[in-house]
N, C-alpha and C positions, 0 to 999 in steps of 0.2 A: 477417559471421559469426553464423550461428544456432546456438545450443546446443541438444542435446535431452536429455532426462532420461532415463537408464537406470534403470527402475524394475521390480522384481521382480514377477512377477504370481502372485497366490496361486493355488493349485491349485483346481480346479474341485471343489464339494461342501464348501468351507470357507468360512466366513462369518468376515469379520475386521473387526468393528465397534469402535467407540472403548472404550478400556478402562473398566471400570464405575466406577473411581474418580474419574474427571474430575468428576462432578457433586458428590459429597461433598467432594472437595477444593476445588472453587470455592466451595461454601456455607461450610465451614470458614474459608478464607483470607478471605473477605468478613466473617464474623462476627467474626473475631479482629482484623481491620483496623479495624472500627467500635468493638468494644468495649473493647480495651486503651487505644486513645488517649483516649478519653472518661474511662475509668476512672481513668487516670493524670492527666490535666489537673484533674479535679475533685478528686482525692484531695489533689494539692499545693496546690489552693485551699481546703483543708480544708472541703469541701462535706459534709454529713451525708447526702446523697442521691447519692453518688458511684456507688454500685452500681446503684441504680434507674436512673439517667440512661445508664450504659453498656448496660444490659439493653434499655432502650427503644430506644436508639440503634440497637444491633445487630439488635433485632427489626424495626424499621421499615426498615433498609438491607437486609435480607433479603427482606422484603416488596416493596419496590420493584424490586429486582432480579429477584425471581421472577415479578412482575406484568408486568415488561418482557421476560419470556420469556429472561433471561440464562443460565439453567440447562437450557434444553432440549437434548437430545442434539444435535441437528442443528447447534447453535451453538457448543458448546463445543470451544474450540481451533481453531475457523475465523478468529476475528478477534482481533488482539491490540493494537489501538491505543487510544488513551486516550479517544477521543471519546466510546463509549458510557457509560464510566464517569463521565465529567464530566456528561453529560446525567443520568444517574441521580442523581449528587450533587446537581444542582439540585432534583431532584424530592424527594429526601430532605430538603434544607433547606426546602424548601417545606411538606412534610408536618409536620416537626417544628415549624415556624413556627405551624402552624395548631394542632397539639396543645399547644403553649406557651400560645397565646392563651386556647385553650378551657378550659384547667385553670387558668389564672392562675399558673402556675408563674413563678419569678422569678430564674432563674440568669442570672448576667453573660452578656450577649449576644456580646461579643467572645471570651469564654472558650468559649462553645458553639462559635462558628465555628471556632476555633483547634483544637478537640479533634475537630471533624468533618473537618478538611482532609484528613488522611491516608487517608481512605475510599477516594476515588477512584484515587489512586496506588498503594495498596496492593492494590485490586481489579485494576487493571491489570497489576501485576506478577505476580500469581498467574495470571491468564488468559495472560500472556504466556509463562510457564512451561509450562502446558499446550499451549499453541499450538507452542511448540518441541518439545514431546515428541511431539505428534501428528505434525509434519513430519517428525521422525526416524523415526517408525514407518511413515510413507507411503513415504518414500525407500527403505525396507527390505521395502515390499510388503505393509504391515500398514495395518489401518483404512481400506481402499480398498473401492470397489464395482465389481464387473465388470461392463462395459458393452457393450451391443450397439448399434452405430449404425446408423441407416437413413436414406438419403438418396441423392441424385444423386452420381456419382462425384466431381465436382469439389468440392461441398459437403462430404462425407464427407473428401476429402483435407484440405480447410481446417481442419475441426474436430479430426481426429485429430492433425495436425501442430502445432496451437496447444497442445492437451492435452499433448502429448510434450515441448514447450519448457519445461513447468513441472512443480513437483512439488508445488505448495501447494493441491492439489484432491484430491477423493476418488475420481476415475473411472479406471479402467485399461481400455482397449479390447481386448476379446478376440475380437471379431468383427464383421463388417458385413454389412448386408442392403442390397445395391446395387440402385438403381432404374434399370432400362435394362440395356442390352447392355455400357456401358463400364466397365470394371475401374479400380477406385480404385487410386492408387499407395502404398496404406499397407501396413505390415508384417501388420496384422491380417487374417486369412482371411475370405474372402467365404462366409459361412455360407448366404446364400440370395439369390435374385434375384428382384425384384419387377416386374412389368409396368409400362412407362411410363404406359400409360393403364389405370384400373381401371374396371371397369363401374359405372354410376351408382348402382345400388341394391343392389349385393352386394359384399361384402368378399373379394378374392382373396389379401389380404395376411395375413389372420389365421393360416392354418394354415402357411405357412413361417416367419413371424416367430416363432410360439410353438414350432415345432418347434426352430428355431435357439436360442432363448433357453434351452429345456430341454436341448438337447445340450451348450451352453456353460456352463450353470448360473450365468446373469447375474443379477446384482441389480437391473439397471435398464435400461431402453431409451431411447437417447438419439435423438430424431427431429429432423433438419435440414429445416426446410420449404423447398420450392421449386415450380416450376412443376407437377412431377408430384404432389407431396403436397399436394392441395387440402385445404381445410378439411374437407368431408364425409368424404373419405377417412381424414383424419387422426382425425376423430370415430370411425369405425366401428372403425378400429385401436385407438383408446383403449378402446372398448368390451371387445373381445378380450383386450387385456391386463389391464385391470382385472378381468375375470371370473376369470383366473387369478392374480389378486393380484401382478400384476408392476408396478413403479411405472413411468412413463412420464415423461419430461423432454422438454419442446419447447425447442430451442435457437434463439432469434429471430435471432441473427446481430450483436447489439450487443456490442461489445468495449470493455473499458476503461471502463465507465460505472458509477460506484459506486452501490451499493445504494439509498443515500437518495435517489438522483435519479430512481429508477425507480417507478412507482406502477402499478398494475392497475385496470382499470375495464372495464365492461361496457355497451355500446351496442348496441340493437338485435338482440341475441343475440351480438354480436362481442365476444370478449375483446381488449381494447387495453392497449397497454403505454404509459402516460405518462412521457416523458422530460423531466425539468426541465432548463432551461437551466444552465450553471455559473454559480456566483455571481461577478458582476462589479460589483455596486452595492448599496447598502444599508448598514444598519448593521455587517454584518459587515466588509465591505471598509474602511469607516472605522475600525472598530477595528483591523484589520490595519495599516493605515497609521499610526495613532498608536502602537500597540505598536511597530512596527518602528524609529520614530524615537526614541521614549523609550528602548526597550531598547538602541539602538544607541548613543544619547547615555550612558546609564549603564554599558555595557561600557567605553566610552572612558574614563570617569573611573575605573573599577575597574581597568583593564588598562594605565593610564598608565605604570606602572613597567615593564610587560613591552615596550611600545612603545619606551622609553628604551633597555632592554638589546638588543633586537633590531636597533635602528637602530644602535648602537655596534659590534656584532658585524658587521654589514653594512659598516660604513664602514670597520671595521679589516681586514676579510677580503680585499676585493679594491677597485680603484678604480673610481670611478664613482658615479653618484647613489645615495642610499640608497633613494629610493622611484622606483619604475618607473612611470610614466604612460602608459597605453595607451587609445586609442580602441576603445570597445565600442558594441554595439548594444542599446539598451534596448527598452522597451515600444512598440509601436506602430511599431518601426523607427528610433526617434529615437537618435543618436549620444550617447554621452556620455564623459568622460574617467574612466577606472577607475584606481585607485590601488593598488599592491602594493609591499610591500617588495621590493627587487630580489633576485633568486635566481641570476640569470644574468651572465656576463661583459657589459661595456658594449656591446659591439657585437654582442650576440645576433642582433637583427634582421638584420643584414647576412649573418650566418654561416647563417642558416636556410635560405637558397636553396641553400647548398651541402650541405645536410643533407637535402633534400627527398626524395632517393631512398631515404633510411634510415628514413622515416615507418613506425611501426607500427600507425597507426590505418587502419582500414577507410573511412573516411567523410570529412568535412569538416575534421576536427580534425587537428592536427599533433603527435604525441606519439611520445617516444623514450625508453625505459626508461632508458638509460644515455646521456643527452644530455651531451654533452661541453662544452656552454655552462654548464651549472650549477655553480656555485661550491660550495666545500666547505660552508659556512654554508647556502648555498641548499638544499643536500639536506636538512638538518636542519629548515630552515624549512617546506619542501614537506612533508615526511614528516607534520609536525604541524600543517599548515596555519597556521602563524604567519605566512606571507607575505601571508595573506589580510586580516590585521587591518585595514590602512588602509581597507580597502572599507566598514568602519563609518561612515566619513565620507560615503561614497557613499550610505549607507542614510539618514543624518541629512538628507542633500540631497534625497532622494527620487528618486535615480536607481535606486536597487536596494532590494531587500527583504531581510530576514533570511532568508526561505526562498523559493526559486523556482529556475527553470532556470539553468543556466549561462550566464553573459553571453558572446554569442559575438563572434567578431571581424568587421569589416566584409567581409573576403574569403570569410569563411564564409557569411554570409547572402547574399552576391552569388549563391552557387550553391545556394541553397535551392529546394526545390520548394514546392507548395502546402501539403502536409503538415508539412514542417519550419517553414515559416513560422508556423504556429499556436503555437511555442513564443514568438513574440513577442507574443502576447495578454496577457502579464502581465509585471510587471518580473521582470528576473534576481534571484537570490538569493546571498547570500553562502554559503549551503549550500541542499541540496535533497535530493531522491530519488536523484539521480545520485552524490552525495557519499557517502551512508550505504549505497549499495548496489554500492559496488566503485570508484568513482572512475575513475582512468585504465584499468583492467582492463577496463572495459565496452566492447563494441563500439559503433560509431555506431548501428546499429539499435536495441541496447539502451538507449542514452542517450536516442535519441528516444523511445522507448516510454515511459520514466520520466518524462520532461519532459512529455510529451502526458497523461499519466495525472494529472501534478499539474495542468496547466493546465484540465483538463476537471473535476476532481474535488476542487478546492481546497475546504477549508473550514478554521475556526480550530483544529480539533482534530487536522487533517492537519498543520498547522504546527508545533504543540505536539510531536506524535509525533516529526517530523523533527527538531526541535531536540535533543530527549531523545536520539534515537539519533546525533546529530552528536557528540556528546560521547564517545560509545563509538568511533565510528569515527575521530576525531581520534586519541585514544588508542591506538588500535591501529594507525594509521598504514597501513593496507591499501590499496593500489592508488594510493598518493600516490607519484608521481614527475615 
C-alpha cells in the first residue's frame, strides 16, 4: 500500500515563504532556555553573580547556535531532532570551560553543569514546535516552492512520485520538461520537451526551460541527471537559469541518506558526493551497547512493581503461561528467544493458520486489528506496550537493543529479499521508528522503509530522539493492536 499526499498548490505569482517570526522565536526560545535555568540555579545557590552568569550563558549559547547556522531560514523548521542541539551543547560547555579558565572564575562546576543541562532539550522543544507549524502550513499548500522538473520520463516519474508520498519537504511540482518523446506518467503538465541529444557547443535547452519557468512562475528547477543530461549540458543550462536568477537543484538519486553522511568535494573539476558508511563500530557503538544494557537493567529495577502487577493480571485473566517465549531473528540472522507477557490465548499459534485469510497486512507480517485470539487484558497490554517489558531482559543479554528494527519471526525472514535482509544488519529493538510512526497501522513497505532508514543512518542522537518519541507514542496507544 502506497500513500500519496494531497497537497494544495499555491497559485502562480504568489510566494509562500516561511513565516518571518520563526527566526526571532528560535532565538528567544534559546535565550530563555539558557538564561532562566542558570539564573535560577545560581540564585538558589546564593551566588552574587547569578545575573552575570545567566547573561554570559545565554549570550554564548546564542553565539554557538548562530555560528553553526541554526537560525538560517533554510534550516528553520526543517529538522526537529535532538542531535544538533546536543552537538551545540557540547560546544557551549567547551567554550564556557575556556572562558572559566581564562577569567579564573571559580563557580561550582557541578552546579554550572546542572544549570546548563536544560539548554539542549529546551532548544529541541522550540525547534520541534516550529517544525510542526511548518509541516502544518505545507500540508495546506503554504511555505512551499513551485518546482519545474527536468529529466527523462522514468527519472521524472520516480522523483515526482517520491515527493508525492510525503509532505515533509518544500517542493510542489507544477510542471515537467521531458527529455525525449516519451511522456511521464505524472499529473503535472509537460510544459516543454527537450531533445535527447543536444549540440555539443550550444544550448537548445535554455529557451524552452526559461519559457516554461516563466509561464508556471516556478521558484526552483529540479534536474534529474541521466544519460541524456550530460555534465556539459547541465552546466550550460545552469548558466541560463542563474542569469535569470532562477535557483537550480540537481537531484543525485540518493534516497534515505542522512545529511551528516554526505559531503561534497571537487576533484579535477568534477563535483563529487562523498557518502560515508553507516556507523557499525567505534566508540559510538560501544556507547550504544553499554547504554542499552545499563538502561535496561535500570528500567527492570524501577519497573519491578509493574512487572508484578502485569504478571498477576495475565495469570488471573486466562489460563496459560504468564510469559510467552518465541523464537525471533536477531542481528546477522542469529535466532534468539524473545520474551513477552502473554496477550493471547494459550493455543494462539495453532489458531493462526485458521485466521490466515483474514490477515490485514500486505507483506510478511501477520496482523489483524480485531484478532479473536487476544485476551481482554492482552488488548490493554498491547495498547500501552506493556507486553513488551520482558524484552528488557533480552536487551540485558545482548540479543536486542533499546532502539532498533522490529524483531522478525523466522518464517518472515525466510521470505525476505536482498533489501529486506538489510534489516538484520543491526540488533532488533524494543522500540524503533516503526513504533513511533504508527506501529501496526503502517504498511509493509512503510515498515521496511523506516527500518532501513534507521539501519543506514543510526546515530546516538537518533536513538535518543526515538526514546523520547516512544513515551508519547505509548501513551497515545496509536496503531497498537
